[in-house]
N, CA, C and O atoms as a Tripos MOL2 file, in Angstrom:
@<TRIPOS>MOLECULE
protein
  252   251    63     0     0
PROTEIN
NO_CHARGES

@<TRIPOS>ATOM
      1 N           0.8480   -1.1210   -0.0200 N.3       1 MET1
      2 CA          0.0880    0.0260    0.0860 C.3       1 MET1
      3 C           0.8930    1.2250    0.0040 C.2       1 MET1
      4 O           0.6280    2.1260   -0.7920 O.2       1 MET1
      5 N           1.8840    1.2580    0.8190 N.am      2 CYS2
      6 CA          2.8780    2.4990    0.9550 C.3       2 CYS2
      7 C           3.6520    2.6690   -0.3300 C.2       2 CYS2
      8 O           3.9070    3.7970   -0.7500 O.2       2 CYS2
      9 N           4.0320    1.5770   -0.9630 N.am      3 ARG3
     10 CA          4.7120    1.5620   -2.2770 C.3       3 ARG3
     11 C           4.0020    2.1560   -3.3960 C.2       3 ARG3
     12 O           4.5460    2.7990   -4.2940 O.2       3 ARG3
     13 N           2.6410    1.8870   -3.2910 N.am      4 ALA4
     14 CA          1.9010    2.5010   -4.4930 C.3       4 ALA4
     15 C           1.8410    3.9840   -4.4280 C.2       4 ALA4
     16 O           1.6140    4.6060   -5.4660 O.2       4 ALA4
     17 N           2.0280    4.6250   -3.2710 N.am      5 ARG5
     18 CA          1.9550    6.0620   -3.1120 C.3       5 ARG5
     19 C           3.2400    6.6330   -3.4440 C.2       5 ARG5
     20 O           3.2630    7.7880   -3.8690 O.2       5 ARG5
     21 N           4.4030    5.9240   -3.2940 N.am      6 VAL6
     22 CA          5.6750    6.3010   -3.6660 C.3       6 VAL6
     23 C           6.0950    6.4360   -5.1010 C.2       6 VAL6
     24 O           6.8690    7.2910   -5.5300 O.2       6 VAL6
     25 N           5.4940    5.4910   -5.7980 N.am      7 ILE7
     26 CA          5.8370    5.3020   -7.2790 C.3       7 ILE7
     27 C           5.5740    6.5190   -8.0670 C.2       7 ILE7
     28 O           6.3900    6.8840   -8.9120 O.2       7 ILE7
     29 N           4.3870    7.2280   -7.8220 N.am      8 PRO8
     30 CA          4.1200    8.4010   -8.5710 C.3       8 PRO8
     31 C           5.0380    9.5260   -8.2620 C.2       8 PRO8
     32 O           5.4190   10.2790   -9.1580 O.2       8 PRO8
     33 N           5.3960    9.6640   -7.0610 N.am      9 ILE9
     34 CA          6.3620   10.6680   -6.5410 C.3       9 ILE9
     35 C           7.8000   10.5060   -7.1610 C.2       9 ILE9
     36 O           8.4480   11.4910   -7.5140 O.2       9 ILE9
     37 N           8.2700    9.2160   -7.2760 N.am     10 VAL10
     38 CA          9.5410    8.9430   -7.8210 C.3      10 VAL10
     39 C           9.4200    9.2580   -9.3970 C.2      10 VAL10
     40 O          10.2920    9.8800  -10.0030 O.2      10 VAL10
     41 N           8.4680    8.8560   -9.8800 N.am     11 ILE11
     42 CA          8.2830    9.2240  -11.3590 C.3      11 ILE11
     43 C           8.2870   10.6190  -11.6160 C.2      11 ILE11
     44 O           8.7590   11.0170  -12.6810 O.2      11 ILE11
     45 N           7.7810   11.4900  -10.7090 N.am     12 MET12
     46 CA          7.7660   12.9530  -10.9020 C.3      12 MET12
     47 C           9.2010   13.4500  -10.7520 C.2      12 MET12
     48 O           9.7070   14.2190  -11.5690 O.2      12 MET12
     49 N           9.8520   12.9720   -9.6500 N.am     13 VAL13
     50 CA         11.1720   13.4650   -9.3960 C.3      13 VAL13
     51 C          12.1170   13.0220  -10.5950 C.2      13 VAL13
     52 O          12.9870   13.8100  -10.9670 O.2      13 VAL13
     53 N          11.9850   11.8910  -11.1590 N.am     14 VAL14
     54 CA         12.8150   11.4560  -12.3510 C.3      14 VAL14
     55 C          12.4640   12.3590  -13.6140 C.2      14 VAL14
     56 O          13.3270   12.7470  -14.4010 O.2      14 VAL14
     57 N          11.2250   12.6290  -13.7190 N.am     15 MET15
     58 CA         10.8930   13.5490  -14.8190 C.3      15 MET15
     59 C          11.4140   14.9370  -14.8370 C.2      15 MET15
     60 O          11.7310   15.5460  -15.8580 O.2      15 MET15
     61 N          11.4840   15.4300  -13.5050 N.am     16 LEU16
     62 CA         11.9760   16.8520  -13.3160 C.3      16 LEU16
     63 C          13.4720   16.7970  -13.5260 C.2      16 LEU16
     64 O          13.9600   17.7130  -14.1880 O.2      16 LEU16
     65 N          14.2750   15.8510  -13.0550 N.am     17 VAL17
     66 CA         15.7030   15.7790  -13.2420 C.3      17 VAL17
     67 C          16.0030   15.6710  -14.7620 C.2      17 VAL17
     68 O          16.8790   16.3600  -15.2850 O.2      17 VAL17
     69 N          15.2030   14.7330  -15.4880 N.am     18 ALA18
     70 CA         15.3970   14.5520  -16.8960 C.3      18 ALA18
     71 C          15.2170   15.7580  -17.6450 C.2      18 ALA18
     72 O          15.9930   16.0520  -18.5540 O.2      18 ALA18
     73 N          14.1210   16.5670  -17.2830 N.am     19 LYS19
     74 CA         13.8160   17.8160  -17.9730 C.3      19 LYS19
     75 C          14.9370   18.8790  -17.7860 C.2      19 LYS19
     76 O          15.2310   19.6520  -18.6980 O.2      19 LYS19
     77 N          15.5050   18.8900  -16.6680 N.am     20 LYS20
     78 CA         16.6720   19.7810  -16.5020 C.3      20 LYS20
     79 C          17.9040   19.4460  -17.2720 C.2      20 LYS20
     80 O          18.5940   20.3150  -17.8040 O.2      20 LYS20
     81 N          18.1660   18.1830  -17.3230 N.am     21 ILE21
     82 CA         19.3310   17.6910  -18.1500 C.3      21 ILE21
     83 C          19.1070   17.8460  -19.4950 C.2      21 ILE21
     84 O          20.0480   18.2680  -20.1670 O.2      21 ILE21
     85 N          18.0240   17.5870  -20.0550 N.am     22 LEU22
     86 CA         17.5290   17.6780  -21.5750 C.3      22 LEU22
     87 C          17.4590   19.2090  -21.8630 C.2      22 LEU22
     88 O          17.8370   19.5560  -22.9820 O.2      22 LEU22
     89 N          17.0450   20.1300  -21.0350 N.am     23 SER23
     90 CA         17.0140   21.5010  -21.2800 C.3      23 SER23
     91 C          18.4340   22.0210  -21.5270 C.2      23 SER23
     92 O          18.7070   22.8320  -22.4110 O.2      23 SER23
     93 N          19.3740   21.4510  -20.6140 N.am     24 ARG24
     94 CA         20.8500   21.8960  -20.8040 C.3      24 ARG24
     95 C          21.4180   21.4310  -22.1050 C.2      24 ARG24
     96 O          22.0480   22.1920  -22.8390 O.2      24 ARG24
     97 N          21.1890   20.1600  -22.3910 N.am     25 TYR25
     98 CA         21.7260   19.7570  -23.7630 C.3      25 TYR25
     99 C          21.0870   20.3330  -24.9630 C.2      25 TYR25
    100 O          21.7160   20.5110  -26.0060 O.2      25 TYR25
    101 N          19.7590   20.6430  -24.8070 N.am     26 PHE26
    102 CA         19.1980   21.4060  -25.8830 C.3      26 PHE26
    103 C          19.7780   22.8800  -26.1140 C.2      26 PHE26
    104 O          19.9850   23.3650  -27.2260 O.2      26 PHE26
    105 N          19.9890   23.4650  -24.9910 N.am     27 ALA27
    106 CA         20.5680   24.7720  -25.1080 C.3      27 ALA27
    107 C          22.0960   24.7140  -25.8780 C.2      27 ALA27
    108 O          22.4970   25.5850  -26.6510 O.2      27 ALA27
    109 N          22.7700   23.6230  -25.5310 N.am     28 ILE28
    110 CA         24.1310   23.6160  -26.1540 C.3      28 ILE28
    111 C          23.9170   23.3040  -27.6020 C.2      28 ILE28
    112 O          24.4830   24.0070  -28.4390 O.2      28 ILE28
    113 N          23.0900   22.2340  -27.9970 N.am     29 TYR29
    114 CA         22.8850   22.0720  -29.4320 C.3      29 TYR29
    115 C          22.2190   23.2350  -30.0690 C.2      29 TYR29
    116 O          22.4250   23.3670  -31.2750 O.2      29 TYR29
    117 N          21.4510   24.1090  -29.4710 N.am     30 HIS30
    118 CA         20.9420   25.2500  -30.1400 C.3      30 HIS30
    119 C          21.9640   26.2410  -30.3530 C.2      30 HIS30
    120 O          21.9540   26.8840  -31.4020 O.2      30 HIS30
    121 N          22.9020   26.4500  -29.4190 N.am     31 GLN31
    122 CA         23.9360   27.2950  -29.6460 C.3      31 GLN31
    123 C          24.9290   26.8650  -30.8640 C.2      31 GLN31
    124 O          25.4430   27.6790  -31.6320 O.2      31 GLN31
    125 N          25.0930   25.6170  -30.9110 N.am     32 LEU32
    126 CA         25.9270   24.9680  -32.0280 C.3      32 LEU32
    127 C          25.2900   25.2350  -33.2450 C.2      32 LEU32
    128 O          25.9600   25.6260  -34.2000 O.2      32 LEU32
    129 N          24.0160   25.0640  -33.3380 N.am     33 ALA33
    130 CA         23.1420   25.2490  -34.5740 C.3      33 ALA33
    131 C          23.2770   26.7370  -34.9790 C.2      33 ALA33
    132 O          23.4480   27.0590  -36.1540 O.2      33 ALA33
    133 N          23.1980   27.6050  -34.0040 N.am     34 ASP34
    134 CA         23.3620   29.0830  -34.5070 C.3      34 ASP34
    135 C          24.7440   29.4830  -35.0000 C.2      34 ASP34
    136 O          24.8780   30.3620  -35.8510 O.2      34 ASP34
    137 N          25.9100   28.7430  -34.3880 N.am     35 THR35
    138 CA         27.1410   28.9990  -34.8210 C.3      35 THR35
    139 C          27.3150   28.4790  -36.3290 C.2      35 THR35
    140 O          27.9570   29.0920  -37.1820 O.2      35 THR35
    141 N          26.6360   27.2300  -36.5410 N.am     36 PHE36
    142 CA         26.7470   26.5690  -37.8420 C.3      36 PHE36
    143 C          26.1800   27.6100  -38.9510 C.2      36 PHE36
    144 O          26.7540   27.9830  -39.9740 O.2      36 PHE36
    145 N          24.9060   27.9730  -38.4720 N.am     37 LEU37
    146 CA         24.1570   28.9390  -39.5130 C.3      37 LEU37
    147 C          24.9880   30.0970  -39.8330 C.2      37 LEU37
    148 O          25.1470   30.4680  -40.9960 O.2      37 LEU37
    149 N          25.5740   30.7360  -38.7270 N.am     38 GLU38
    150 CA         26.3320   31.8660  -38.9500 C.3      38 GLU38
    151 C          27.3980   31.6150  -39.9260 C.2      38 GLU38
    152 O          27.5490   32.3560  -40.8970 O.2      38 GLU38
    153 N          28.1640   30.5650  -39.6940 N.am     39 LYS39
    154 CA         29.3700   30.1620  -40.5560 C.3      39 LYS39
    155 C          28.8680   30.0630  -42.0120 C.2      39 LYS39
    156 O          29.4620   30.6360  -42.9260 O.2      39 LYS39
    157 N          27.6450   29.2440  -42.2250 N.am     40 MET40
    158 CA         27.2540   29.0780  -43.5730 C.3      40 MET40
    159 C          26.7600   30.3480  -44.3920 C.2      40 MET40
    160 O          26.9040   30.5080  -45.6040 O.2      40 MET40
    161 N          26.1800   31.1770  -43.5450 N.am     41 GLN41
    162 CA         25.8290   32.4750  -44.0630 C.3      41 GLN41
    163 C          26.9340   33.2580  -44.5350 C.2      41 GLN41
    164 O          26.8900   33.9140  -45.5760 O.2      41 GLN41
    165 N          27.9410   33.1890  -43.7600 N.am     42 GLY42
    166 CA         29.1740   34.0410  -44.0300 C.3      42 GLY42
    167 C          30.1720   33.2940  -44.7450 C.2      42 GLY42
    168 O          31.3280   33.7190  -44.7190 O.2      42 GLY42
    169 N          29.8630   32.1110  -45.4610 N.am     43 MET43
    170 CA         30.9110   31.2900  -46.1010 C.3      43 MET43
    171 C          31.5590   32.1480  -47.3290 C.2      43 MET43
    172 O          32.7670   32.1290  -47.5650 O.2      43 MET43
    173 N          30.6820   32.8470  -48.0270 N.am     44 THR44
    174 CA         31.3360   33.5500  -49.2180 C.3      44 THR44
    175 C          32.3830   34.6140  -48.7310 C.2      44 THR44
    176 O          33.4370   34.8470  -49.3220 O.2      44 THR44
    177 N          31.9800   35.2030  -47.6300 N.am     45 THR45
    178 CA         33.0810   36.1980  -47.0120 C.3      45 THR45
    179 C          34.2930   35.5070  -46.5340 C.2      45 THR45
    180 O          35.4270   35.9340  -46.7510 O.2      45 THR45
    181 N          34.0420   34.4900  -45.9150 N.am     46 LEU46
    182 CA         35.1780   33.7020  -45.3560 C.3      46 LEU46
    183 C          36.1280   33.2280  -46.4330 C.2      46 LEU46
    184 O          37.3450   33.2600  -46.2510 O.2      46 LEU46
    185 N          35.5900   32.7940  -47.5350 N.am     47 LYS47
    186 CA         36.3480   32.2060  -48.6550 C.3      47 LYS47
    187 C          37.0580   33.3660  -49.4430 C.2      47 LYS47
    188 O          38.1230   33.1270  -50.0120 O.2      47 LYS47
    189 N          36.4620   34.6870  -49.4920 N.am     48 VAL48
    190 CA         37.0900   35.5960  -50.1160 C.3      48 VAL48
    191 C          38.2470   36.0490  -49.3780 C.2      48 VAL48
    192 O          39.2780   36.3730  -49.9670 O.2      48 VAL48
    193 N          38.1300   36.0900  -48.0750 N.am     49 TYR49
    194 CA         39.2670   36.4160  -47.2350 C.3      49 TYR49
    195 C          40.2300   35.1780  -46.7930 C.2      49 TYR49
    196 O          41.1010   35.2680  -45.9270 O.2      49 TYR49
    197 N          39.9330   34.0540  -47.5110 N.am     50 GLN50
    198 CA         40.6930   32.7620  -47.1460 C.3      50 GLN50
    199 C          40.7780   32.5640  -45.6700 C.2      50 GLN50
    200 O          41.8530   32.3630  -45.1050 O.2      50 GLN50
    201 N          39.6070   32.6230  -45.0400 N.am     51 ASN51
    202 CA         39.4840   32.3160  -43.6150 C.3      51 ASN51
    203 C          38.4400   31.2220  -43.4450 C.2      51 ASN51
    204 O          37.9620   31.0430  -42.3250 O.2      51 ASN51
    205 N          38.0310   30.4380  -44.5330 N.am     52 ASP52
    206 CA         37.1990   29.3080  -44.3740 C.3      52 ASP52
    207 C          37.8230   28.2820  -43.5320 C.2      52 ASP52
    208 O          37.1230   27.7850  -42.6490 O.2      52 ASP52
    209 N          39.0710   27.8800  -43.6760 N.am     53 SER53
    210 CA         39.7060   26.7890  -42.8390 C.3      53 SER53
    211 C          39.5900   27.0820  -41.3720 C.2      53 SER53
    212 O          39.2980   26.2120  -40.5510 O.2      53 SER53
    213 N          39.8250   28.3150  -41.0740 N.am     54 ALA54
    214 CA         39.7370   28.6570  -39.5390 C.3      54 ALA54
    215 C          38.2630   28.5460  -39.0520 C.2      54 ALA54
    216 O          38.0100   28.0270  -37.9650 O.2      54 ALA54
    217 N          37.3840   28.9930  -39.7890 N.am     55 ALA55
    218 CA         35.9430   28.8210  -39.4370 C.3      55 ALA55
    219 C          35.7190   27.4550  -39.2920 C.2      55 ALA55
    220 O          35.0890   27.1230  -38.2870 O.2      55 ALA55
    221 N          36.1440   26.4440  -40.1810 N.am     56 GLU56
    222 CA         35.8010   25.0460  -40.0850 C.3      56 GLU56
    223 C          36.4430   24.4480  -38.9090 C.2      56 GLU56
    224 O          35.8330   23.5760  -38.2900 O.2      56 GLU56
    225 N          37.7390   24.8670  -38.4950 N.am     57 GLN57
    226 CA         38.4040   24.2970  -37.2900 C.3      57 GLN57
    227 C          37.5670   24.8170  -35.9990 C.2      57 GLN57
    228 O          37.3980   24.0350  -35.0640 O.2      57 GLN57
    229 N          37.0770   26.0490  -35.9490 N.am     58 GLU58
    230 CA         36.4280   26.5470  -34.8070 C.3      58 GLU58
    231 C          35.0660   25.8270  -34.7860 C.2      58 GLU58
    232 O          34.6490   25.5450  -33.6630 O.2      58 GLU58
    233 N          34.3820   25.5190  -35.7340 N.am     59 LEU59
    234 CA         33.1800   24.7160  -35.6980 C.3      59 LEU59
    235 C          33.4570   23.3270  -35.2910 C.2      59 LEU59
    236 O          32.6410   22.8490  -34.5020 O.2      59 LEU59
    237 N          34.4980   22.5360  -35.6870 N.am     60 ALA60
    238 CA         34.9250   21.3280  -35.4670 C.3      60 ALA60
    239 C          35.2580   21.2770  -33.8610 C.2      60 ALA60
    240 O          34.9990   20.2590  -33.2200 O.2      60 ALA60
    241 N          35.7650   22.2730  -33.3320 N.am     61 GLU61
    242 CA         36.2080   22.2510  -31.8840 C.3      61 GLU61
    243 C          34.9560   22.4320  -31.1430 C.2      61 GLU61
    244 O          34.7260   21.7180  -30.1670 O.2      61 GLU61
    245 N          34.0580   23.4050  -31.5610 N.am     62 GLU62
    246 CA         32.7720   23.6690  -30.7790 C.3      62 GLU62
    247 C          31.9650   22.3980  -30.6970 C.2      62 GLU62
    248 O          31.4800   22.0430  -29.6230 O.2      62 GLU62
    249 N          31.8010   21.6620  -31.8760 N.am     63 SER63
    250 CA         31.0240   20.3370  -31.8050 C.3      63 SER63
    251 C          31.6380   19.4240  -31.1390 C.2      63 SER63
    252 O          31.1280   18.3110  -31.0020 O.2      63 SER63
@<TRIPOS>BOND
     1     1     2 1
     2     2     3 1
     3     3     4 2
     4     3     5 am
     5     5     6 1
     6     6     7 1
     7     7     8 2
     8     7     9 am
     9     9    10 1
    10    10    11 1
    11    11    12 2
    12    11    13 am
    13    13    14 1
    14    14    15 1
    15    15    16 2
    16    15    17 am
    17    17    18 1
    18    18    19 1
    19    19    20 2
    20    19    21 am
    21    21    22 1
    22    22    23 1
    23    23    24 2
    24    23    25 am
    25    25    26 1
    26    26    27 1
    27    27    28 2
    28    27    29 am
    29    29    30 1
    30    30    31 1
    31    31    32 2
    32    31    33 am
    33    33    34 1
    34    34    35 1
    35    35    36 2
    36    35    37 am
    37    37    38 1
    38    38    39 1
    39    39    40 2
    40    39    41 am
    41    41    42 1
    42    42    43 1
    43    43    44 2
    44    43    45 am
    45    45    46 1
    46    46    47 1
    47    47    48 2
    48    47    49 am
    49    49    50 1
    50    50    51 1
    51    51    52 2
    52    51    53 am
    53    53    54 1
    54    54    55 1
    55    55    56 2
    56    55    57 am
    57    57    58 1
    58    58    59 1
    59    59    60 2
    60    59    61 am
    61    61    62 1
    62    62    63 1
    63    63    64 2
    64    63    65 am
    65    65    66 1
    66    66    67 1
    67    67    68 2
    68    67    69 am
    69    69    70 1
    70    70    71 1
    71    71    72 2
    72    71    73 am
    73    73    74 1
    74    74    75 1
    75    75    76 2
    76    75    77 am
    77    77    78 1
    78    78    79 1
    79    79    80 2
    80    79    81 am
    81    81    82 1
    82    82    83 1
    83    83    84 2
    84    83    85 am
    85    85    86 1
    86    86    87 1
    87    87    88 2
    88    87    89 am
    89    89    90 1
    90    90    91 1
    91    91    92 2
    92    91    93 am
    93    93    94 1
    94    94    95 1
    95    95    96 2
    96    95    97 am
    97    97    98 1
    98    98    99 1
    99    99   100 2
   100    99   101 am
   101   101   102 1
   102   102   103 1
   103   103   104 2
   104   103   105 am
   105   105   106 1
   106   106   107 1
   107   107   108 2
   108   107   109 am
   109   109   110 1
   110   110   111 1
   111   111   112 2
   112   111   113 am
   113   113   114 1
   114   114   115 1
   115   115   116 2
   116   115   117 am
   117   117   118 1
   118   118   119 1
   119   119   120 2
   120   119   121 am
   121   121   122 1
   122   122   123 1
   123   123   124 2
   124   123   125 am
   125   125   126 1
   126   126   127 1
   127   127   128 2
   128   127   129 am
   129   129   130 1
   130   130   131 1
   131   131   132 2
   132   131   133 am
   133   133   134 1
   134   134   135 1
   135   135   136 2
   136   135   137 am
   137   137   138 1
   138   138   139 1
   139   139   140 2
   140   139   141 am
   141   141   142 1
   142   142   143 1
   143   143   144 2
   144   143   145 am
   145   145   146 1
   146   146   147 1
   147   147   148 2
   148   147   149 am
   149   149   150 1
   150   150   151 1
   151   151   152 2
   152   151   153 am
   153   153   154 1
   154   154   155 1
   155   155   156 2
   156   155   157 am
   157   157   158 1
   158   158   159 1
   159   159   160 2
   160   159   161 am
   161   161   162 1
   162   162   163 1
   163   163   164 2
   164   163   165 am
   165   165   166 1
   166   166   167 1
   167   167   168 2
   168   167   169 am
   169   169   170 1
   170   170   171 1
   171   171   172 2
   172   171   173 am
   173   173   174 1
   174   174   175 1
   175   175   176 2
   176   175   177 am
   177   177   178 1
   178   178   179 1
   179   179   180 2
   180   179   181 am
   181   181   182 1
   182   182   183 1
   183   183   184 2
   184   183   185 am
   185   185   186 1
   186   186   187 1
   187   187   188 2
   188   187   189 am
   189   189   190 1
   190   190   191 1
   191   191   192 2
   192   191   193 am
   193   193   194 1
   194   194   195 1
   195   195   196 2
   196   195   197 am
   197   197   198 1
   198   198   199 1
   199   199   200 2
   200   199   201 am
   201   201   202 1
   202   202   203 1
   203   203   204 2
   204   203   205 am
   205   205   206 1
   206   206   207 1
   207   207   208 2
   208   207   209 am
   209   209   210 1
   210   210   211 1
   211   211   212 2
   212   211   213 am
   213   213   214 1
   214   214   215 1
   215   215   216 2
   216   215   217 am
   217   217   218 1
   218   218   219 1
   219   219   220 2
   220   219   221 am
   221   221   222 1
   222   222   223 1
   223   223   224 2
   224   223   225 am
   225   225   226 1
   226   226   227 1
   227   227   228 2
   228   227   229 am
   229   229   230 1
   230   230   231 1
   231   231   232 2
   232   231   233 am
   233   233   234 1
   234   234   235 1
   235   235   236 2
   236   235   237 am
   237   237   238 1
   238   238   239 1
   239   239   240 2
   240   239   241 am
   241   241   242 1
   242   242   243 1
   243   243   244 2
   244   243   245 am
   245   245   246 1
   246   246   247 1
   247   247   248 2
   248   247   249 am
   249   249   250 1
   250   250   251 1
   251   251   252 2
@<TRIPOS>SUBSTRUCTURE
     1 MET1         2 RESIDUE 1 A MET
     2 CYS2         6 RESIDUE 1 A CYS
     3 ARG3        10 RESIDUE 1 A ARG
     4 ALA4        14 RESIDUE 1 A ALA
     5 ARG5        18 RESIDUE 1 A ARG
     6 VAL6        22 RESIDUE 1 A VAL
     7 ILE7        26 RESIDUE 1 A ILE
     8 PRO8        30 RESIDUE 1 A PRO
     9 ILE9        34 RESIDUE 1 A ILE
    10 VAL10       38 RESIDUE 1 A VAL
    11 ILE11       42 RESIDUE 1 A ILE
    12 MET12       46 RESIDUE 1 A MET
    13 VAL13       50 RESIDUE 1 A VAL
    14 VAL14       54 RESIDUE 1 A VAL
    15 MET15       58 RESIDUE 1 A MET
    16 LEU16       62 RESIDUE 1 A LEU
    17 VAL17       66 RESIDUE 1 A VAL
    18 ALA18       70 RESIDUE 1 A ALA
    19 LYS19       74 RESIDUE 1 A LYS
    20 LYS20       78 RESIDUE 1 A LYS
    21 ILE21       82 RESIDUE 1 A ILE
    22 LEU22       86 RESIDUE 1 A LEU
    23 SER23       90 RESIDUE 1 A SER
    24 ARG24       94 RESIDUE 1 A ARG
    25 TYR25       98 RESIDUE 1 A TYR
    26 PHE26      102 RESIDUE 1 A PHE
    27 ALA27      106 RESIDUE 1 A ALA
    28 ILE28      110 RESIDUE 1 A ILE
    29 TYR29      114 RESIDUE 1 A TYR
    30 HIS30      118 RESIDUE 1 A HIS
    31 GLN31      122 RESIDUE 1 A GLN
    32 LEU32      126 RESIDUE 1 A LEU
    33 ALA33      130 RESIDUE 1 A ALA
    34 ASP34      134 RESIDUE 1 A ASP
    35 THR35      138 RESIDUE 1 A THR
    36 PHE36      142 RESIDUE 1 A PHE
    37 LEU37      146 RESIDUE 1 A LEU
    38 GLU38      150 RESIDUE 1 A GLU
    39 LYS39      154 RESIDUE 1 A LYS
    40 MET40      158 RESIDUE 1 A MET
    41 GLN41      162 RESIDUE 1 A GLN
    42 GLY42      166 RESIDUE 1 A GLY
    43 MET43      170 RESIDUE 1 A MET
    44 THR44      174 RESIDUE 1 A THR
    45 THR45      178 RESIDUE 1 A THR
    46 LEU46      182 RESIDUE 1 A LEU
    47 LYS47      186 RESIDUE 1 A LYS
    48 VAL48      190 RESIDUE 1 A VAL
    49 TYR49      194 RESIDUE 1 A TYR
    50 GLN50      198 RESIDUE 1 A GLN
    51 ASN51      202 RESIDUE 1 A ASN
    52 ASP52      206 RESIDUE 1 A ASP
    53 SER53      210 RESIDUE 1 A SER
    54 ALA54      214 RESIDUE 1 A ALA
    55 ALA55      218 RESIDUE 1 A ALA
    56 GLU56      222 RESIDUE 1 A GLU
    57 GLN57      226 RESIDUE 1 A GLN
    58 GLU58      230 RESIDUE 1 A GLU
    59 LEU59      234 RESIDUE 1 A LEU
    60 ALA60      238 RESIDUE 1 A ALA
    61 GLU61      242 RESIDUE 1 A GLU
    62 GLU62      246 RESIDUE 1 A GLU
    63 SER63      250 RESIDUE 1 A SER
């Protein structure tokens, strides 16, 4: 009887912890996507100034 009351509470706690962890990872991936989009939009300029290799290296390190 007592275990039946604990199970929903444990499930809620696990869900809250998972939500915090996933939101942190989502923020990191969102930042990486922003960086990638910025590099792709500026690729023409980077190629003109022969700085595309440096941008590729930065993106590789960040990912």
